[in-house]
C-alpha positions in Angstrom: 105.3 117.0 79.3 101.7 115.8 79.6 99.2 118.2 78.0 97.2 120.2 80.5 93.6 119.9 79.4 92.1 121.9 82.2 91.0 125.5 81.9 94.2 127.4 82.8 92.3 130.5 83.8 89.9 128.7 86.2 90.1 126.8 89.4 91.3 123.2 89.2 90.5 120.4 91.6 93.5 119.9 93.9 93.1 116.2 94.3 92.1 115.0 90.8 93.4 111.6 89.8 93.6 110.0 86.4 91.3 107.1 86.0 92.1 104.3 88.4 94.7 106.2 90.4 92.7 107.2 93.4 93.9 105.7 96.6 97.6 105.6 95.6 98.4 109.1 96.9 99.6 108.0 100.4 101.9 105.3 99.0 103.4 107.8 96.5 103.9 110.6 99.0 105.2 108.1 101.6 108.2 107.8 99.3 109.0 111.5 99.5 111.9 111.9 101.9 113.3 115.3 102.9 116.4 115.0 105.2 116.9 118.7 105.9 114.8 121.2 107.8 112.2 123.2 105.8 110.1 126.1 107.0 107.4 128.2 105.3 106.8 132.0 105.3 103.2 133.0 104.5 102.8 136.8 103.9 99.2 137.6 104.9 99.2 141.3 105.4 97.2 142.3 102.3 94.0 144.3 102.4 92.3 142.3 99.6 90.8 145.4 97.9 90.0 143.6 94.7 87.5 141.3 96.4 85.4 144.3 97.2 84.9 143.0 100.8 85.5 144.8 104.0 87.4 141.8 105.4 90.8 141.0 104.0 90.4 137.9 101.8 92.8 135.8 103.8 90.4 136.1 106.8 87.2 135.5 104.8 85.3 132.4 105.7 85.5 129.3 103.5 83.1 126.6 104.8 83.4 128.0 108.3 87.2 128.2 108.3 89.2 131.4 107.5 91.0 131.1 104.1 94.4 131.5 105.8 93.6 128.5 108.0 92.9 126.4 104.9 96.3 127.4 103.5 98.1 126.7 106.8 96.4 123.3 106.9 97.8 122.4 103.5 101.4 122.9 104.9 100.8 121.4 108.3 99.7 118.1 106.8 103.2 117.8 105.2 105.2 115.9 107.8 108.6 117.2 106.7 107.7 120.9 107.0 108.8 121.9 110.5 107.3 125.3 110.9 105.0 127.9 109.3 105.6 131.7 109.9 102.4 133.7 109.1 103.1 137.4 108.7 100.1 139.6 109.3 99.5 143.3 109.7 100.0 144.5 113.3 96.3 145.2 113.8 95.5 141.5 112.8 98.0 139.8 115.2 95.3 139.1 117.8 92.9 137.8 115.1 95.5 135.4 113.6 96.5 134.2 117.1 92.9 133.4 117.8 92.7 131.5 114.5 95.7 129.4 115.4 94.2 128.5 118.7 90.7 127.9 117.5 91.7 125.6 114.6 94.6 124.0 116.6 97.4 124.8 114.2 100.5 123.1 115.6 103.4 124.5 113.5 102.4 128.2 113.3 104.2 131.2 114.6 102.6 134.6 114.0 104.8 137.6 113.2 104.0 141.2 112.6 104.4 142.4 109.0 105.6 145.5 107.4 104.1 148.2 105.2 104.8 146.3 101.9 104.9 142.7 100.7 108.7 142.5 100.7 109.0 144.1 104.2 106.6 141.4 105.5 108.5 138.6 103.9 111.7 140.0 105.2 110.2 140.0 108.7 109.2 136.4 108.3 112.7 135.3 107.1 114.4 137.1 109.9 112.1 135.4 112.4 113.2 132.0 111.2 116.8 133.0 111.9 116.0 133.7 115.6 116.2 130.0 116.5 119.0 129.6 119.1 119.7 126.1 118.1 121.3 126.1 114.6 119.9 122.6 113.9 116.4 124.1 114.2 117.0 126.8 111.6 115.7 125.9 108.2 118.0 124.8 105.4 115.3 125.8 102.9 112.5 128.4 103.2 109.4 128.1 101.1 107.5 131.4 100.5 103.9 131.1 99.5 100.8 133.3 99.3 98.3 133.0 102.1 95.5 133.0 99.5 96.7 130.1 97.5 95.1 127.3 99.5 95.5 124.3 97.3 99.2 123.7 97.1 100.2 119.9 97.0 102.9 118.0 98.8 104.4 116.6 95.6 105.0 120.0 94.1 106.3 121.4 97.4 108.8 118.5 97.4 110.0 119.5 93.9 110.4 123.1 95.0 112.3 122.2 98.2 114.7 119.8 96.5 115.4 122.2 93.6 115.9 125.1 96.1 118.5 123.1 98.0 120.3 122.1 94.9 120.2 125.5 93.0 119.8 128.0 95.9 116.4 129.1 94.6 113.4 127.7 92.8 110.0 128.9 91.7 106.7 127.9 90.2 105.8 129.0 86.7 102.6 128.6 84.6 101.8 129.3 81.0 100.5 132.7 80.2 96.7 132.7 79.8 96.5 135.9 77.8 98.8 137.7 75.4 100.7 140.5 77.0 100.8 143.8 75.2 102.5 147.2 75.7 100.7 150.4 75.1 101.8 153.9 74.1 101.3 156.9 76.4 98.3 157.9 74.3 96.6 154.5 74.9 97.4 152.8 71.6 99.0 149.4 70.9 102.8 149.6 70.9 103.7 145.9 70.6 102.8 142.5 71.9 104.9 139.7 73.4 105.1 136.2 71.9 103.2 134.3 74.5 105.0 131.0 74.0 108.3 132.5 75.1 107.1 133.8 78.4 105.7 132.3 81.7 103.8 133.7 84.6 105.7 133.6 87.9 103.7 131.9 90.6 104.0 130.6 94.2 105.4 128.7 95.9 109.0 129.7 95.7 111.9 128.1 97.6 115.3 129.3 98.7 118.2 128.2 100.9 118.0 130.2 104.0 121.4 131.7 103.4 120.4 133.0 99.9 117.0 134.6 100.9 118.5 136.1 104.1 121.4 137.6 102.3 119.2 138.9 99.5 117.1 140.8 102.0 120.1 142.1 103.9 121.6 143.5 100.7 118.5 144.9 98.9 117.6 148.6 98.7 114.8 150.5 100.3 113.3 150.9 96.9 113.2 147.1 96.5 111.5 146.8 99.9 109.0 149.5 99.1 108.1 148.7 95.5 109.4 145.2 94.7 107.3 142.0 94.5 109.5 139.2 93.0 111.7 137.3 95.5 113.4 135.3 92.8 114.7 138.7 91.3 116.2 139.6 94.7 118.1 136.3 94.8 119.4 136.8 91.3 120.3 140.5 91.7 121.9 140.4 95.1 123.2 136.8 95.4 123.8 135.9 91.8 121.5 132.9 92.3 119.6 131.9 89.1 116.5 130.1 90.2 115.4 126.8 88.8 111.9 127.3 87.3 109.4 124.4 87.6 106.1 124.1 85.7 103.4 124.1 88.4 100.0 122.5 88.4 96.8 124.5 87.6 95.8 124.2 91.3 98.2 127.1 92.2 95.6 129.8 91.4 95.0 132.4 94.1 91.9 133.9 95.6 91.7 137.4 94.1 88.1 138.2 93.6 84.9 137.5 95.6 83.8 134.8 93.1 87.1 132.9 93.9 85.9 132.4 97.5 82.8 130.6 96.1 85.1 128.5 93.8 87.3 127.5 96.8 84.2 126.4 98.7 83.1 124.3 95.7 86.5 122.7 95.4 86.6 121.7 99.1 83.1 120.3 98.9 84.0 118.3 95.9 87.1 117.0 97.5 85.1 116.1 100.6 82.8 114.0 98.4 85.8 112.0 96.9 87.9 111.0 99.9 87.8 109.4 103.3 90.1 108.3 106.1 89.8 104.5 106.9 90.5 103.6 110.6 91.4 100.0 111.1 92.3 99.9 114.8 95.4 97.8 114.0 93.4 94.6 113.6 94.8 92.3 111.0 91.3 91.4 109.7 90.4 95.1 109.6 93.6 95.9 107.7 92.9 93.2 105.2 89.4 94.5 104.5 90.7 98.1 104.4 93.4 97.2 101.8 90.8 95.4 99.6 88.3 98.3 100.1 91.0 100.9 99.0 91.6 98.9 95.8 87.9 98.6 95.0 87.3 102.3 95.8 90.0 103.3 93.3 87.9 102.2 90.4 85.1 104.5 91.7 87.5 107.5 91.9 87.2 107.5 95.7 90.4 108.2 97.5 91.0 106.3 100.8 93.8 107.0 103.3 94.4 104.1 105.7 95.5 104.6 109.3 95.4 102.4 112.4 94.2 105.2 114.7 94.0 109.0 115.0 96.9 109.5 117.5 100.2 111.3 116.8 100.5 112.7 113.3 97.3 110.9 112.2 95.4 113.3 114.5 95.6 115.9 111.7 92.6 114.1 110.0 90.4 115.4 112.8 91.0 119.0 111.9 90.8 118.5 108.1 87.8 118.4 105.8 87.6 114.6 105.9 85.1 111.8 106.0 85.8 108.7 108.0 85.3 104.9 107.6 85.7 103.0 110.9 86.2 99.2 110.4 85.1 97.0 113.3 85.6 93.3 113.4 82.4 92.6 115.3 79.2 94.4 116.1 80.2 95.2 119.7 82.5 98.1 118.7 80.1 100.9 118.1 81.8 102.5 121.2 84.8 103.0 118.9 82.7 105.1 116.6 81.3 107.0 119.5 84.9 107.8 120.6 85.6 109.0 117.1 82.6 111.3 117.2 83.8 112.7 120.6 87.2 113.4 119.1 85.6 115.3 116.2 83.6 117.3 118.7 86.7 118.1 120.7 88.4 119.3 117.6 85.9 122.2 117.7 85.5 122.4 113.9 82.9 124.5 112.3 81.1 122.0 110.1 78.9 124.0 107.7 79.1 121.2 105.2 78.2 117.8 106.5 80.9 115.1 106.7 80.2 111.4 106.6 81.2 108.7 109.2 80.6 105.1 108.1 80.8 102.2 110.5 81.7 99.0 108.7 81.0 95.9 110.8 82.8 92.8 109.7 81.6 89.3 110.9 83.0 85.9 110.2 80.3 83.3 109.2 80.8 81.5 112.5 80.4 84.6 114.7 77.0 85.4 116.3 75.4 88.5 114.8 73.8 91.2 116.9 70.0 90.9 116.4 68.8 93.4 113.8 66.5 95.5 116.0 69.2 95.9 118.7 71.9 96.8 116.2 69.6 99.3 114.4 68.5 100.9 117.6 72.1 101.3 118.8 73.3 103.0 115.6 70.2 105.1 115.3 70.7 106.6 118.7 74.3 107.6 118.1 73.4 108.9 114.6 70.7 111.1 115.8 73.0 112.9 118.2 75.8 113.2 115.6 73.4 114.7 113.0 72.9 117.7 115.3 76.6 118.4 114.8 76.3 118.1 111.0 77.9 114.6 111.0 76.0 111.9 109.1 76.6 108.4 110.5 75.8 105.3 108.5 76.4 101.6 109.1 77.4 98.7 106.7 77.3 95.1 107.8 79.6 92.7 106.0 79.9 88.9 106.4 83.4 87.6 105.7 83.2 84.8 103.2 85.7 82.0 102.7 84.9 82.0 99.0 87.4 84.4 97.3 85.0 85.4 94.5 82.1 86.0 96.9 84.4 88.0 99.2 85.6 90.2 96.3 82.0 90.8 95.3 81.1 91.8 98.9 84.0 94.2 99.1 83.1 95.8 95.8 79.5 96.2 97.2 80.9 97.9 100.3 82.9 100.3 98.1 79.9 101.1 96.0 77.7 101.8 99.0 80.5 103.8 100.7 81.0 105.9 97.6 77.3 106.6 97.2 76.9 107.6 100.9 79.9 110.0 100.8 78.8 111.6 97.5 75.1 111.8 98.1 74.9 112.3 101.9 71.4 110.9 102.0 69.6 112.1 105.1 67.0 109.3 104.7 69.7 106.6 105.3 71.3 108.3 108.4 71.5 105.7 111.2 70.7 102.8 108.9 72.7 99.5 109.1 73.0 98.5 105.5 73.8 95.0 104.3 76.7 94.2 101.9 
């Protein structure tokens, strides 16, 4: 196992890549295939007393979006997860329903929770079994904490596959501190050998039959005082869970300072990634492929899509920058359409996102006069800036010389990376040359 050099007790960036690996995420995840229905239960009924805030932490704002919405978004972007059941206290049902509508969550069902964690999870599991069509019922149920917002698809895949094979699976992490036992008088009794033990984390996965049977058979004492779902599966179904070492990104928001850490991580992620829209043009796709490869060396992650329809529409509701590739200077209208789509998504943008219009010309194509092009993008950029969207332009001439073309693409990648990271107000509305 590769050594984990990050601080195990602190937040870790959820989208960190080793050197030179950025931009390969989509191709790797595209190979993940799950041919059975998977659903998620998110218990979100806690009061969050340890944060010291009057609002339960799952409803606290992180860059204008409730924390629970950030967690839901992490699951909704996974194409093979069919539904997410969010279990909240009865008094928060209306609030959660409003969050689902406001942030346009597509896979969410809101269910009333119980007086304890196990009772709430049980309600969520039972709700999944109410589907009349047996084919719609999940084969595997993933249980996760609503306040662990940075779960990754690759690890969810490992949990889902292990749960299907073994009946149950759970995430574990190395213990950060040595665990000790004390006497009744408050003296040291003994300590545990830290290397032999692991911390049980989320997510956990189960076949539906196992987790449903476990909750049907468990006692009132389990429901009232228990917390560990894997223990129920072992005790009442004889199912010994497969334990999988999880990434350091599985940390949960527990204290007030963790909310600030979550915001910092999202901001950093936003400065290291973008969605490239090609419009399906062969020339635009060729440029986007070359740009993705050049950006990898700058640790900038680019996801390539032809448009933002269907499943790709999820990018409009995510914390995401955009690069729109046009094959001539007459397509600023496409960027205006993108800006309208972002406005329609009704997102609260407290941290500015970047939209970059990359204009590609062949040497034999007429170029829009500089003043006209500059005036056009400046007008659109001024309106976008009022909505906390920073619009920039890059003009690129396609060269027949391979070496010159490679240098030009590298220059575009450098400019793009700098604009996304620095978000320079002085350059908003500028049409830069590459």
